[in-house]
C-alpha positions in Angstrom: 43.5 10.6 1.6 40.7 11.2 4.2 38.9 13.2 1.1 39.4 9.8 -0.9 38.5 7.3 1.9 35.1 9.4 2.0 34.6 9.3 -1.7 34.7 5.9 -1.3 32.5 5.2 0.9 30.0 7.4 -0.3 30.5 5.4 -3.9 30.2 2.1 -2.0 27.0 3.2 -0.1 25.6 3.7 -3.3 26.1 0.8 -5.0 24.9 -1.2 -2.0 21.9 1.3 -2.0 21.3 0.2 -5.5 21.9 -3.4 -5.6 19.2 -3.5 -2.9 17.1 -1.4 -4.7 17.7 -4.0 -7.5 16.4 -6.9 -5.7 14.1 -5.6 -3.8 11.8 -4.6 -7.1 12.6 -8.0 -8.5 11.0 -9.6 -5.2 7.8 -7.1 -6.1 7.5 -8.6 -9.5 8.0 -12.3 -7.8 5.9 -12.1 -5.1 3.2 -10.7 -7.4 3.2 -13.5 -9.6 3.6 -16.4 -7.3 2.6 -15.1 -4.0 4.3 -15.7 -0.5 4.9 -19.3 0.3 5.9 -20.6 -3.4 9.1 -18.4 -4.2 12.1 -19.6 -3.4 15.9 -17.7 -3.6 16.7 -19.0 -6.8 13.4 -17.1 -8.2 14.7 -13.7 -6.9 18.5 -14.2 -8.0 16.9 -14.8 -11.3 14.6 -12.2 -11.9 17.0 -9.6 -9.9 20.4 -10.8 -12.1 22.9 -11.1 -9.1 24.9 -13.7 -7.9 23.5 -15.8 -5.4 26.5 -14.7 -2.9 25.5 -11.2 -3.7 22.1 -12.2 -2.8 22.7 -13.3 0.8 25.1 -10.6 1.3 21.7 -8.3 2.0 19.0 -11.1 2.6 19.1 -14.5 4.3 15.8 -15.9 3.6 12.8 -15.7 1.8 10.9 -14.6 4.7 13.3 -11.3 5.9 12.9 -10.2 1.7 9.3 -10.7 2.2 9.5 -8.0 5.1 11.5 -6.1 3.3 9.7 -5.8 0.1 6.4 -5.0 2.2 8.2 -2.2 3.9 9.1 -0.7 0.7 5.7 -1.0 -0.9 3.5 0.8 1.9 6.5 2.8 2.9 6.4 4.2 -0.8 2.4 4.2 -1.1 1.5 5.4 2.3 4.1 9.0 2.1 2.5 9.3 -1.0 -0.9 8.9 0.8 -0.4 11.4 3.3 1.0 13.7 1.5 -2.1 13.7 -0.9 -4.3 14.2 2.6 -2.2 16.6 4.6 -4.5 18.6 6.0 -7.6 16.8 6.3 -8.6 16.2 9.5 -12.1 14.5 9.3 -12.0 10.7 9.8 -14.2 10.2 6.9 -12.5 12.2 4.4 -9.1 10.7 5.4 -10.4 7.1 5.1 -12.5 7.7 1.8 -9.2 9.7 0.4 -6.6 6.9 1.7 -9.3 3.9 -0.1 -9.3 5.8 -3.0 -5.7 6.6 -3.3 -4.7 3.2 -2.9 -7.2 1.8 -5.3 -5.7 4.5 -8.1 -2.2 3.3 -7.1 -3.3 -0.4 -8.2 -5.2 0.8 -11.5 -2.2 2.6 -12.5 0.7 -0.3 -11.6 -0.5 -4.2 -12.0 2.5 -5.1 -9.8 1.4 -3.4 -7.5 -1.9 -4.8 -7.5 -0.9 -8.2 -8.1 0.9 -7.9 -4.8 -1.4 -6.3 -2.4 -3.9 -9.6 -3.6 -1.3 -12.0 -3.0 -0.1 -11.1 0.0 -3.1 -11.1 2.0 -0.6 -9.7 5.4 0.8 -6.9 3.4 -2.0 -4.4 4.8 -1.0 -5.0 8.2 1.5 -2.6 8.5 -1.3 0.1 7.7 -3.5 -1.6 10.2 -3.0 0.4 13.3 -3.5 3.7 11.3 -6.7 1.8 10.0 -8.1 1.2 13.7 -7.5 4.9 14.5 -9.0 5.9 11.7 -11.9 4.2 12.3 -12.4 5.0 16.0 -12.1 8.2 15.3 -14.6 8.3 12.8 -17.4 6.2 15.2 -16.5 8.9 18.2 -17.3 11.5 15.4 -20.4 10.1 14.4 -19.8 9.7 10.9 -19.4 5.7 11.5 -22.2 3.4 13.2 -20.4 0.0 13.6 -21.0 -2.4 16.5 -17.7 -4.8 16.0 -14.3 -2.9 15.1 -13.0 -6.6 14.3 -15.7 -6.9 11.2 -15.6 -3.4 10.5 -11.3 -4.4 9.7 -12.4 -7.0 7.4 -15.0 -5.2 6.0 -12.4 -2.4 4.7 -9.4 -4.9 3.8 -11.4 -8.2 2.8 -13.1 -5.4 -0.3 -9.4 -4.1 -0.6 -8.1 -7.1 -1.3 -10.8 -7.8 -3.7 -10.8 -5.3 -5.3 -6.8 -5.3 -5.6 -7.7 -8.7 -7.9 -10.5 -6.8 -10.1 -8.2 -4.5 -11.8 -5.4 -6.9 -12.6 -7.5 -8.1 -15.4 -10.0 -5.2 -16.2 -9.7 -1.5 -16.2 -11.9 -0.2 -14.4 -14.3 2.8 -15.2 -13.7 6.7 -14.6 -14.9 6.8 -10.8 -14.7 2.9 -10.0 -11.8 3.9 -6.7 -14.7 6.2 -5.7 -17.6 3.9 -5.9 -15.6 1.1 -4.2 -14.5 3.7 -1.2 -18.4 4.9 -1.0 -19.5 1.5 -0.8 -16.9 0.6 2.5 -18.6 3.9 3.9 -22.0 2.6 3.7 -20.9 -0.8 5.3 -19.3 1.3 8.0 -22.4 3.0 8.7 -22.1 6.5 7.1 -25.3 8.1 5.8 -25.9 8.9 2.6 -25.8 12.5 3.6 -22.2 11.8 5.2 -20.9 10.3 2.3 -21.9 13.2 -0.7 -20.3 15.8 2.4 -17.3 13.8 2.0 -16.7 13.2 -1.7 -17.6 17.4 -1.9 -14.7 18.0 0.8 -12.3 15.8 -1.4 -13.1 17.4 -4.4 -12.1 20.8 -2.6 -9.2 19.5 -1.3 -7.7 18.2 -4.5 -8.8 21.7 -6.2 -6.5 23.5 -3.5 -9.7 25.6 -2.0 
């Protein structure tokens, strides 16, 4: 009897997880299309195909769903980026590598690009990591900027505009690297440091 009960519990958990994932995937599309403030509950119900009662079993409001969607997207993106950058310690390399990977994800997935461009505070949860890299980069002499707030705005503002650009325009080869290099210049990195950064990133990708 306990074995059957345990099996039912596992099946129930899997179904619940699948339904929640279905709603979240639908939410990505809806928020990417309409932004944060326009959607209503019916938009998510229609896109996901679940009943109203089922929806409310998982989320009580559009704001709660938005927060969960942001967490889902950024957790997946950041996990991918952290794995790709594992072993890189230099602030400039980590900054450039993360920017390139975010932009590459946007170029490959228009829903991701639309979502990141429509939800300006989606990057807030990543701000702490950005602030750490900026401070470490300034301490190491990789960057040379006066205002951390302006540096934040430079990085996040450029990235958001870049997300918008890839929605309707297929980027040329090397576009992500050029955007990241422009951001490094804005942060005060020298041309020589940028060259060294991309050389190290190239070796890292090659596994050298």
